[in-house]
C-alpha positions as CSV (number, residue, x, y, z in Angstrom):
1,M,-0.2,-0.2,0.0
2,L,2.8,2.2,1.0
3,R,4.5,1.7,-1.9
4,T,1.4,2.1,-4.5
5,Q,1.1,5.5,-2.7
6,F,4.9,6.6,-2.9
7,G,4.6,5.6,-6.9
8,I,1.3,7.7,-7.7
9,T,3.1,10.7,-6.0
10,F,6.2,10.0,-7.7
11,I,4.4,10.4,-11.0
12,I,2.4,13.4,-10.1
13,I,5.6,15.0,-9.3
14,C,6.9,14.3,-12.7
15,L,4.1,15.6,-14.3
16,I,4.3,18.7,-12.4
17,I,7.8,19.4,-13.3
18,G,7.6,18.5,-17.0
19,L,4.5,21.2,-17.4
20,I,7.1,24.0,-15.9
21,P,8.6,24.6,-19.0
22,M,5.3,25.2,-20.8
23,T,4.4,27.6,-18.6
24,V,7.9,29.7,-18.6
25,Y,7.6,29.6,-22.3
26,S,3.9,30.5,-22.4
27,M,3.8,34.2,-21.6
28,P,6.7,36.8,-23.7
29,S,9.2,37.8,-20.7
30,G,9.1,41.4,-22.0
31,T,6.3,43.9,-21.0
32,N,6.7,46.4,-24.0
33,S,6.8,43.4,-26.6
34,K,4.2,43.2,-29.1
35,I,1.9,39.8,-29.6
36,I,1.7,39.4,-33.2
37,T,-1.3,36.7,-34.2
38,E,-3.2,34.8,-37.4
39,N,-5.5,37.9,-37.0
40,D,-2.6,40.1,-38.2
41,N,-1.9,38.6,-41.1
42,G,-1.3,41.0,-44.2
43,K,-1.0,43.9,-41.5
44,V,2.0,46.7,-40.7
45,I,3.4,47.0,-37.3
46,S,5.7,49.4,-36.4
47,I,8.3,48.8,-33.8
48,K,11.9,50.4,-32.7
49,N,15.1,49.1,-33.7
50,G,16.3,46.8,-31.1
51,D,12.7,45.8,-29.9
52,T,11.6,42.5,-30.5
53,F,8.1,41.0,-30.9
54,Y,6.3,37.7,-30.7
55,L,4.6,36.3,-33.4
56,R,2.2,33.5,-32.3
57,L,0.7,31.3,-34.9
58,N,-1.2,27.5,-34.4
59,A,0.4,24.7,-35.6
60,S,-0.1,20.9,-35.6
61,P,3.2,19.5,-35.0
62,G,1.9,15.8,-34.4
63,A,0.7,15.8,-37.6
64,G,3.9,17.1,-39.1
65,Y,2.5,20.7,-39.6
66,L,4.6,23.5,-38.9
67,W,5.2,27.1,-39.8
68,K,8.7,28.3,-41.6
69,P,9.4,31.7,-41.0
70,D,11.4,33.7,-43.4
71,L,12.2,36.6,-42.3
72,S,14.5,40.0,-44.6
73,N,17.6,40.9,-42.9
74,G,16.6,43.3,-40.7
75,L,15.1,41.1,-38.7
76,S,16.4,38.5,-36.3
77,L,14.6,34.9,-35.1
78,L,16.0,34.6,-31.2
79,E,13.9,31.5,-30.4
80,T,11.2,29.2,-31.9
81,N,8.7,27.9,-28.7
82,Y,5.6,25.8,-28.4
83,H,2.8,26.0,-26.1
84,L,-0.7,25.3,-25.4
85,P,-3.3,27.9,-26.9
86,E,-5.1,30.3,-24.5
87,H,-8.5,28.5,-24.5
88,M,-6.9,25.2,-23.5
89,K,-5.0,26.7,-20.9
90,Q,-8.2,27.7,-19.5
91,N,-9.9,24.6,-19.4
92,E,-6.6,22.6,-18.8
93,S,-7.9,19.8,-21.1
94,H,-6.7,19.0,-24.2
95,L,-5.9,16.3,-26.7
96,Y,-2.2,15.4,-27.3
97,G,-1.2,15.7,-31.2
98,G,-3.9,18.7,-31.6
99,I,-3.4,22.2,-32.1
100,T,-0.2,24.2,-30.2
101,V,0.7,27.6,-30.5
102,Q,4.0,28.1,-32.6
103,E,6.0,31.0,-31.1
104,F,8.9,33.1,-32.7
105,K,10.9,35.4,-31.0
106,I,12.0,38.3,-33.2
107,K,14.2,41.3,-32.9
108,A,14.4,44.3,-35.1
109,V,18.2,44.6,-36.2
110,M,18.2,47.3,-38.9
111,Q,15.6,50.3,-39.9
112,G,13.4,50.3,-42.5
113,N,10.9,48.3,-44.0
114,Q,11.2,44.7,-42.8
115,Q,8.7,41.7,-43.6
116,V,8.1,38.4,-41.9
117,R,6.7,35.6,-44.5
118,G,5.6,32.2,-43.4
119,I,4.4,28.9,-44.9
120,Y,2.6,26.1,-42.9
121,K,3.3,22.8,-44.3
122,K,5.1,19.3,-43.4
123,S,8.7,20.2,-43.9
124,W,9.0,16.7,-46.0
125,E,6.8,18.1,-48.4
126,K,7.3,20.3,-52.0
127,E,5.3,23.5,-51.8
128,T,2.2,23.1,-54.0
129,G,1.5,27.1,-53.7
130,K,-2.1,25.8,-51.9
131,E,-0.4,26.1,-48.5
132,Q,-1.7,28.6,-45.7
133,K,0.6,31.5,-45.9
134,F,1.0,34.5,-43.2
135,S,2.7,37.8,-44.3
136,L,3.3,41.0,-41.9
137,N,5.2,44.1,-42.8
138,V,7.4,45.4,-40.2
139,E,8.4,49.6,-40.1
140,V,11.4,49.6,-38.0
141,V,12.2,53.1,-36.8
Protein backbone atom coordinates (compact mmCIF):
# COMPACT_ATOMS: atom_id res chain seq x y z
CA MET A 1 0.00 0.00 0.00
CA LEU A 2 2.76 2.44 0.95
CA ARG A 3 4.69 1.52 -2.17
CA THR A 4 1.64 2.29 -4.35
CA GLN A 5 1.15 5.71 -2.72
CA PHE A 6 4.82 6.50 -3.25
CA GLY A 7 4.53 5.53 -6.93
CA ILE A 8 1.47 7.71 -7.46
CA THR A 9 3.12 10.64 -5.68
CA PHE A 10 6.24 10.20 -7.81
CA ILE A 11 4.19 10.22 -11.03
CA ILE A 12 2.30 13.37 -10.00
CA ILE A 13 5.56 15.18 -9.17
CA CYS A 14 7.01 14.17 -12.56
CA LEU A 15 3.93 15.49 -14.36
CA ILE A 16 4.12 18.81 -12.50
CA ILE A 17 7.83 19.18 -13.29
CA GLY A 18 7.10 18.37 -16.93
CA LEU A 19 4.64 21.28 -17.15
CA ILE A 20 7.11 23.89 -15.87
CA PRO A 21 8.76 24.57 -19.27
CA MET A 22 5.33 25.03 -20.86
CA THR A 23 4.43 27.57 -18.18
CA VAL A 24 7.72 29.42 -18.55
CA TYR A 25 7.30 29.82 -22.32
CA SER A 26 3.60 30.65 -22.26
CA MET A 27 4.12 34.40 -21.87
CA PRO A 28 6.73 36.70 -23.32
CA SER A 29 9.23 38.04 -20.81
CA GLY A 30 9.26 41.63 -22.07
CA THR A 31 6.45 43.89 -20.94
CA ASN A 32 6.75 46.13 -24.01
CA SER A 33 6.82 43.28 -26.54
CA LYS A 34 4.06 43.10 -29.12
CA ILE A 35 2.22 39.84 -29.68
CA ILE A 36 1.31 39.18 -33.30
CA THR A 37 -1.21 36.44 -34.21
CA GLU A 38 -2.89 35.03 -37.31
CA ASN A 39 -5.40 37.90 -37.01
CA ASP A 40 -2.56 40.26 -38.01
CA ASN A 41 -1.92 38.50 -41.33
CA GLY A 42 -1.25 41.11 -44.03
CA LYS A 43 -0.99 44.02 -41.58
CA VAL A 44 1.76 46.56 -40.88
CA ILE A 45 3.30 47.09 -37.45
CA SER A 46 5.83 49.66 -36.31
CA ILE A 47 8.58 48.95 -33.76
CA LYS A 48 11.86 50.51 -32.67
CA ASN A 49 15.20 49.15 -33.78
CA GLY A 50 16.38 46.69 -31.09
CA ASP A 51 12.85 45.84 -29.92
CA THR A 52 11.42 42.33 -30.05
CA PHE A 53 7.99 41.00 -30.86
CA TYR A 54 6.35 37.59 -30.66
CA LEU A 55 4.65 35.92 -33.60
CA ARG A 56 2.19 33.27 -32.42
CA LEU A 57 0.65 30.98 -35.01
CA ASN A 58 -1.43 27.84 -34.53
CA ALA A 59 0.31 24.68 -35.66
CA SER A 60 -0.20 20.93 -35.53
CA PRO A 61 3.28 19.44 -35.00
CA GLY A 62 1.84 16.04 -34.11
CA ALA A 63 0.53 15.82 -37.67
CA GLY A 64 3.77 17.24 -39.09
CA TYR A 65 2.43 20.72 -39.86
CA LEU A 66 4.66 23.58 -38.77
CA TRP A 67 5.24 27.19 -39.76
CA LYS A 68 8.49 27.93 -41.57
CA PRO A 69 9.34 31.62 -41.12
CA ASP A 70 11.21 33.69 -43.69
CA LEU A 71 12.51 37.02 -42.34
CA SER A 72 14.07 39.93 -44.20
CA ASN A 73 17.66 40.87 -43.28
CA GLY A 74 16.60 43.53 -40.76
CA LEU A 75 14.88 40.98 -38.52
CA SER A 76 16.48 38.22 -36.48
CA LEU A 77 14.80 35.06 -35.19
CA LEU A 78 15.88 34.65 -31.56
CA GLU A 79 13.77 31.71 -30.35
CA THR A 80 11.07 29.27 -31.38
CA ASN A 81 8.83 27.85 -28.66
CA TYR A 82 5.65 25.79 -28.46
CA HIS A 83 2.80 26.01 -25.96
CA LEU A 84 -0.91 25.40 -25.57
CA PRO A 85 -3.45 27.88 -26.94
CA GLU A 86 -5.00 30.19 -24.31
CA HIS A 87 -8.45 28.53 -24.45
CA MET A 88 -6.86 25.14 -23.71
CA LYS A 89 -4.89 26.54 -20.76
CA GLN A 90 -8.07 27.91 -19.24
CA ASN A 91 -9.97 24.63 -19.62
CA GLU A 92 -6.89 22.59 -18.68
CA SER A 93 -8.09 19.83 -20.98
CA HIS A 94 -6.72 19.05 -24.40
CA LEU A 95 -5.82 16.24 -26.70
CA TYR A 96 -2.16 15.53 -27.29
CA GLY A 97 -1.22 15.88 -30.94
CA GLY A 98 -3.78 18.63 -31.44
CA ILE A 99 -3.32 22.35 -32.00
CA THR A 100 -0.23 23.97 -30.49
CA VAL A 101 0.91 27.58 -30.63
CA GLN A 102 4.21 27.94 -32.45
CA GLU A 103 5.83 31.10 -31.10
CA PHE A 104 8.68 32.98 -32.75
CA LYS A 105 10.61 35.65 -30.85
CA ILE A 106 11.83 38.16 -33.44
CA LYS A 107 14.15 41.12 -32.94
CA ALA A 108 14.47 44.20 -35.15
CA VAL A 109 18.16 44.64 -36.00
CA MET A 110 18.02 47.22 -38.81
CA GLN A 111 15.83 50.23 -39.56
CA GLY A 112 13.58 50.28 -42.59
CA ASN A 113 10.71 48.30 -44.05
CA GLN A 114 11.07 44.63 -43.10
CA GLN A 115 8.94 41.58 -43.81
CA VAL A 116 7.96 38.39 -42.06
CA ARG A 117 6.59 35.64 -44.25
CA GLY A 118 5.59 32.17 -43.25
CA ILE A 119 4.35 29.02 -44.90
CA TYR A 120 2.45 26.29 -43.09
CA LYS A 121 3.25 22.80 -44.34
CA LYS A 122 4.91 19.50 -43.59
CA SER A 123 8.67 20.02 -43.84
CA TRP A 124 9.20 16.98 -46.06
CA GLU A 125 6.55 17.93 -48.61
CA LYS A 126 7.15 20.17 -51.62
CA GLU A 127 5.26 23.43 -51.92
CA THR A 128 2.13 23.23 -54.05
CA GLY A 129 0.98 26.85 -53.77
CA LYS A 130 -2.09 25.79 -51.81
CA GLU A 131 -0.42 26.06 -48.39
CA GLN A 132 -1.59 28.51 -45.78
CA LYS A 133 0.62 31.61 -45.73
CA PHE A 134 1.29 34.46 -43.33
CA SER A 135 2.79 37.88 -44.06
CA LEU A 136 3.56 40.89 -41.91
CA ASN A 137 5.19 44.18 -42.85
CA VAL A 138 7.35 45.61 -40.08
CA GLU A 139 8.38 49.28 -40.08
CA VAL A 140 11.51 49.51 -37.94
CA VAL A 141 12.21 53.08 -36.78
